[in-house]
N, C-alpha and C positions, 0 to 999 in steps of 0.2 A: 187663719192658723199656718198658713206655708208664712206670711210674715214673720211672726212670731221666732219661726225658724230659724228663719234669717239671721233674727236680731240678736238670738240667741248663739248664731256661730260665727259671730261676728262681724257680719253684713250689716257696715251703719243703716242703709237706708234702702230696704228691700225695694224691687222694681214692682211698682203699682202701675197701671196705666191712666192716662185721663183720660175721659170720657170726650169724643171730637168736638160736643156740643159746648164745651169749658174754653175751648180755642180763642174763639172771640170774644168771651168775656174775659180773661187772662189777658188778651191785645187791648182792650178798654180797663183794665186796673193797671197796667205799665204805661198805659198810654203811648203804646209803637205805631212806631211810623216807620216809614219805606227808608229812612236815613237811619234805622236803628239796627245794631248789630247787638243780637238774643243771646245769650250765652244762657244751656242749659246744663245744671249740675245736676250729673249723675241721669243721662238723658235717656236712659233705657233702650226700648225699642224706636226711636226715635220719633214717633209718629207727634208727639207736641210740638217738638221743635219742625219738624218738616210743615204739620199744619201751621203752625205760625208763620212760619216762611213763607207756606203760599198765601195764606189770608192777607198780611199783611205788606205784600213784595218788600221784604227786608233779608238783612243776613244772618246765621245764626252760625253760634260754634259749640262745643260743650264736649262733657268727656263722661266716661262709664267705664267701669271697671272689667264687668261682665263682656269677653271677647267676643261669646257669643251673639248677646246683646247687638256690640256696637259692629259687627257684621251684619244684622239685620238691619242697623240703621242706615248705613252705609247703601247697601242694596233698596231699603225703601227712600232715600233719597233720590236714585237714579230712577225709582221707579214711577218715582213721582212727579219727575222733569223736570225735577232742581237743576237751575245751569251749574255749571261746574265752580266749585268754588261759595258756593250759595251757601251750603252746610259746611262747614269742619269740623267734622267728628271723629275724636281722638280715645283711644283706649288708655288712660291716666286713671292714677287715686285724685281725686279732688284739694286735696294740698299740694300735691306735686303740678296739676293743672292750672292754679292758681298764680302760679310763678311763669307764666307760657305768656307770650307775644300774644296770642290768640284771647285768652279771658283779657288781658289790657286792655284791649280794645272794645271789649262788650259796654253797652251804653244802658243794657238792661239785664240781669240776671235772675233768672225762672230756678226756683228751686223746689221739689218735695223732698225734704229731709227731715230725717226723725230728728226732735228735741236734743239728745247729748251730741249730735253732729254740728248743728245749728249754734247751740254754743258755743263748742271750738272755734267753728270758723268765724263766731261775731266780731274778730277784731277785723277780721283781712273785709268782712263786708261793710264796716263802719269805713275804713280806709276807703274801701270802691265808692262805698256811699260820700265820703266826703271829698273825691273826684268827681261828683256830677252822676252817678249810677243808678237808677235806679232799680230797685229789687223786690220783686214779686214773690212771697212766699205761699205755699198750699198749706192747708191745714193748722200747721204748726208755727208760732211766733216765733222769733230771734229774741231771746235773752238779752234783757237790757235797751231794746228797740221799742218806740211806739210806733202804732198803726197809723198811715195817713189816712190810707182809704182802707176799708174793706168790701171785697164783694164775693158773695158763695162761699164765704169758708177762706177767702185767699185774701191777700193782704199788699199794698205795699207801704213800706216803714219809711220813718223819718226818723236821724237821728237821734 
C-alpha cells in the first residue's frame, strides 16, 4: 500500500529494499567483477550497492532523489568500511544523472524501477548497452528489450 501511495504521489519508483541474500545472485546475473563500476539508479538506502561493492570488490555509483535516503546511504558506505571513492552516491534525478560522467563510466547498471520509468529510460539504456554496459533489472523488464538471462525474477538484457 505504501508503494502504491508513493506512485500515486508522483514518485516513479518507491524504495523497496533488496534482501541481502539477493546480492550474490545479482552479482552472478550481471557477471560483476572487481574491474566493474556498478551504477544503481535509485539506490534507496544504499544497502544493495554497498553490498555489491563489498562482495564483488568493485566500485559503484548511483543516484537517489530522496535526500534522507542519500544521507543514510552515505553513512552506510562509511560504516561498511568502503574506501573513499568506492561508492559515489549522488542526490539527483535519474534523467539528470544519466548525463553525468559518473554514469558514463558505469560498466553495469542495476535498477529496480517501475514499468513507466523503464519505458521512459529505454532509449538511454539501449545507448548504454550499445557502448557495452550490462543492465540488470529486478522484477520488471525494459519494454522493447529481450532478456539474455533470468534468475529469480532478475534479468540481464540484450538489445
